[in-house]
C-alpha positions as CSV (number, residue, x, y, z in Angstrom):
1,X,0.0,0.0,0.0
2,X,1.6,3.3,-1.0
3,X,2.2,5.7,1.8
4,X,-0.6,8.1,2.5
5,X,0.3,11.4,1.0
6,X,0.6,14.7,3.1
7,X,-1.6,16.7,0.8
8,X,-3.5,19.5,2.6
9,X,-6.6,20.7,0.8
10,X,-7.6,24.1,2.2
11,X,-10.1,25.5,-0.3
12,X,-13.4,23.6,0.0
13,X,-17.1,24.6,-0.2
14,X,-19.5,21.9,0.7
15,X,-23.2,21.2,1.0
16,X,-23.5,18.7,3.8
17,X,-26.7,17.5,5.3
18,X,-25.9,14.4,7.2
19,X,-22.9,12.8,9.1
20,X,-22.3,9.5,10.7
21,X,-20.8,9.3,14.2
22,X,-21.3,5.7,15.3
23,X,-19.5,2.4,14.7
24,X,-20.4,0.6,11.5
25,X,-19.4,-2.5,9.5
26,X,-17.7,-2.7,6.1
27,X,-17.7,-5.9,3.9
28,X,-14.2,-6.9,2.8
29,X,-14.6,-10.0,0.7
30,X,-16.3,-12.5,2.9
31,X,-15.4,-10.7,6.1
32,X,-17.1,-7.9,7.9
33,X,-14.8,-5.5,9.7
34,X,-16.1,-3.0,12.3
35,X,-14.9,0.6,12.1
36,X,-15.4,3.8,14.1
37,X,-14.0,7.3,14.1
38,X,-11.9,8.7,16.9
39,X,-13.7,10.7,19.6
40,X,-14.8,14.1,18.3
41,X,-15.0,13.1,14.6
42,X,-17.8,12.2,12.3
43,X,-17.6,10.0,9.2
44,X,-18.9,12.0,6.2
45,X,-17.5,10.0,3.3
46,X,-20.9,8.3,2.7
47,X,-22.7,11.6,2.0
48,X,-21.6,11.5,-1.7
49,X,-20.6,15.1,-1.8
50,X,-18.2,15.4,-4.8
51,X,-16.0,18.0,-3.2
52,X,-15.7,16.0,0.0
53,X,-14.9,12.9,-1.9
54,X,-12.2,14.8,-3.8
55,X,-10.6,15.8,-0.5
56,X,-10.6,12.1,0.7
57,X,-9.2,10.9,-2.6
58,X,-6.3,13.4,-2.4
59,X,-5.1,11.8,0.8
60,X,-4.6,8.3,-0.5
61,X,-3.6,6.3,-3.6
62,X,-6.1,5.2,-6.2
63,X,-5.0,1.6,-5.4
64,X,-6.8,2.0,-2.0
65,X,-10.5,1.7,-1.2
66,X,-11.6,4.4,1.2
67,X,-13.6,2.9,4.1
68,X,-14.0,6.0,6.3
69,X,-13.3,9.7,6.0
70,X,-14.1,11.9,9.0
71,X,-13.9,15.5,10.0
72,X,-14.1,17.1,13.4
73,X,-17.6,17.5,14.7
74,X,-17.2,21.2,14.8
75,X,-16.4,21.3,11.1
76,X,-19.4,19.2,10.3
77,X,-21.6,21.7,12.2
78,X,-20.0,24.5,10.2
79,X,-21.0,22.6,7.0
80,X,-24.6,22.3,8.1
81,X,-25.1,26.0,8.5
82,X,-23.1,27.0,5.4
83,X,-19.9,28.2,7.0
84,X,-16.5,27.3,5.7
85,X,-14.7,24.4,7.5
86,X,-11.4,24.9,9.1
87,X,-10.0,21.5,8.1
88,X,-7.5,21.6,10.9
89,X,-7.9,17.9,11.6
90,X,-9.2,14.9,9.7
91,X,-8.8,11.2,9.6
92,X,-9.1,8.5,6.9
93,X,-9.2,4.7,6.8
94,X,-8.4,2.7,3.7
95,X,-7.6,-0.9,2.6
96,X,-5.6,-2.0,-0.5
97,X,-8.0,-3.0,-3.3
98,X,-5.6,-5.8,-4.3
99,X,-6.0,-7.4,-0.9
100,X,-9.6,-6.6,-0.3
101,X,-11.1,-10.0,-1.2
102,X,-8.1,-12.1,0.0
103,X,-7.2,-13.3,3.5
104,X,-4.0,-11.4,4.5
105,X,-1.5,-13.7,6.1
106,X,0.9,-12.5,8.8
107,X,3.7,-12.7,6.2
108,X,1.7,-10.7,3.7
109,X,1.0,-8.1,6.4
110,X,4.7,-7.8,7.2
111,X,5.5,-7.3,3.5
112,X,2.8,-4.6,3.3
113,X,4.3,-2.8,6.4
114,X,7.8,-2.9,4.9
115,X,6.6,-1.6,1.6
116,X,4.4,1.2,3.1
117,X,7.1,2.5,5.5
118,X,10.3,1.9,3.4
119,X,10.6,5.5,2.2
120,X,10.3,7.1,5.6
121,X,13.8,6.1,6.8
122,X,14.9,6.1,10.4
123,X,13.0,8.0,13.1
124,X,14.4,11.2,14.6
125,X,17.2,10.6,17.2
126,X,16.0,10.5,20.8
127,X,15.8,13.9,22.3
128,X,15.5,15.8,19.0
129,X,13.0,18.7,19.0
130,X,10.4,17.6,16.4
131,X,10.0,21.0,14.7
132,X,13.8,21.4,14.3
133,X,14.0,18.0,12.8
134,X,11.3,18.8,10.3
135,X,12.9,22.1,9.4
136,X,16.1,20.2,8.4
137,X,14.1,18.6,5.6
138,X,12.8,20.1,2.3
139,X,9.4,21.7,2.6
140,X,6.6,19.2,1.9
141,X,8.7,16.2,2.6
142,X,7.3,14.0,5.4
143,X,9.7,12.7,8.0
144,X,9.5,9.9,10.5
145,X,9.4,11.4,14.0
146,X,8.8,8.3,16.1
147,X,7.4,4.8,16.2
148,X,4.2,4.6,18.3
149,X,3.5,0.9,18.3
150,X,4.9,-2.2,16.8
151,X,3.6,-5.7,17.4
152,X,2.5,-8.7,15.4
153,X,-0.7,-7.2,14.0
154,X,-0.2,-3.4,14.4
155,X,2.5,-0.9,13.4
156,X,2.0,2.8,14.0
157,X,4.3,5.7,13.3
158,X,4.3,9.5,13.8
159,X,5.3,11.8,11.0
160,X,5.8,15.5,10.5
161,X,6.1,17.9,7.5
162,X,6.6,21.6,6.8
163,X,4.4,23.1,4.1
164,X,5.9,25.2,1.4
165,X,7.4,28.3,2.9
166,X,5.1,31.4,2.8
167,X,6.1,34.5,0.8
168,X,8.3,37.0,2.7
169,X,6.3,39.1,5.0
170,X,3.4,36.6,5.1
171,X,2.4,34.2,7.8
172,X,4.9,32.0,9.4
173,X,5.7,28.5,8.1
174,X,2.9,25.9,8.6
175,X,3.5,22.4,9.9
176,X,1.6,19.1,9.8
177,X,1.6,16.1,12.0
178,X,0.2,12.7,11.0
179,X,0.1,9.1,12.1
180,X,0.0,6.1,9.9
181,X,-1.3,2.9,11.5
182,X,-1.3,-0.5,9.7
183,X,-3.5,-3.1,11.3
184,X,-4.3,-6.7,10.5
185,X,-7.9,-7.1,11.6
186,X,-9.9,-10.4,11.0
187,X,-7.5,-11.3,8.2
188,X,-7.8,-7.9,6.5
189,X,-5.3,-5.1,6.2
190,X,-6.4,-1.6,7.3
191,X,-4.5,1.7,7.0
192,X,-5.6,4.4,9.5
193,X,-4.3,7.9,9.0
194,X,-4.8,10.9,11.2
195,X,-3.8,14.5,10.3
196,X,-3.6,17.7,12.3
197,X,-2.0,21.1,12.0
198,X,1.1,21.4,14.2
199,X,1.1,24.6,16.1
200,X,2.1,23.7,19.6
201,X,3.2,20.8,21.8
202,X,-0.5,20.2,22.7
203,X,-1.0,19.1,19.0
204,X,1.8,16.6,19.4
205,X,0.3,15.1,22.5
206,X,-3.2,15.1,21.0
207,X,-1.9,13.2,18.0
208,X,-0.3,10.5,20.0
209,X,-3.2,10.1,22.4
210,X,-5.9,10.2,19.8
211,X,-4.1,7.6,17.6
212,X,-3.7,5.3,20.6
213,X,-7.4,5.6,21.4
214,X,-8.5,5.0,17.8
215,X,-6.4,1.8,17.6
216,X,-8.0,0.6,20.8
217,X,-11.5,1.3,19.5
218,X,-10.9,-0.7,16.3
219,X,-9.4,-3.6,18.3
220,X,-12.2,-3.7,20.8
221,X,-14.9,-3.5,18.1
222,X,-13.4,-6.4,16.2
223,X,-12.7,-8.6,19.2
224,X,-16.4,-8.9,20.1
């Protein structure tokens, strides 16, 4: 599965009437997998809004099937009253189309993880200030900041990127944080990605905590 891209789509006008904020099941081949959004997010991919679907598609490869795309609840409320969304945070869950109908073995999952994370390189050295490490890379290039979890069925990493530098005299540089989590669930491969603007250390802590909670939700739903 190609690595989820760090595209940030900031110009969006939507007409959104409904949103889903509860666990649901998706059919992957002969297997049903339960999904849910992290706390504070609502899944809006099923609304069919063309512009919203364009945003979701910009975040992943065409070789993936989008299973869930969610915005913050506050953004959904803005949509419903006609206000522009902030798009500061959003999440997406996908699965590789080529593996959707097959049972993914542990060996196949390991190969998927290796292929997905190969280009990220090594994580930042211990004690490195994240923003300084990001600044050492070209604008727009995601870097691996840290591993969050690694076990037999779950691998999760934290990434960061600096957007293209603003013109002189304009706003300061903008930063993004994201997590990529690969999970083997009921013999199916899932890729969960979470994105947030990076403005303070609170965003860093929020990213770690929310990713951990989201992983736990998916595990609990599919262990019932």
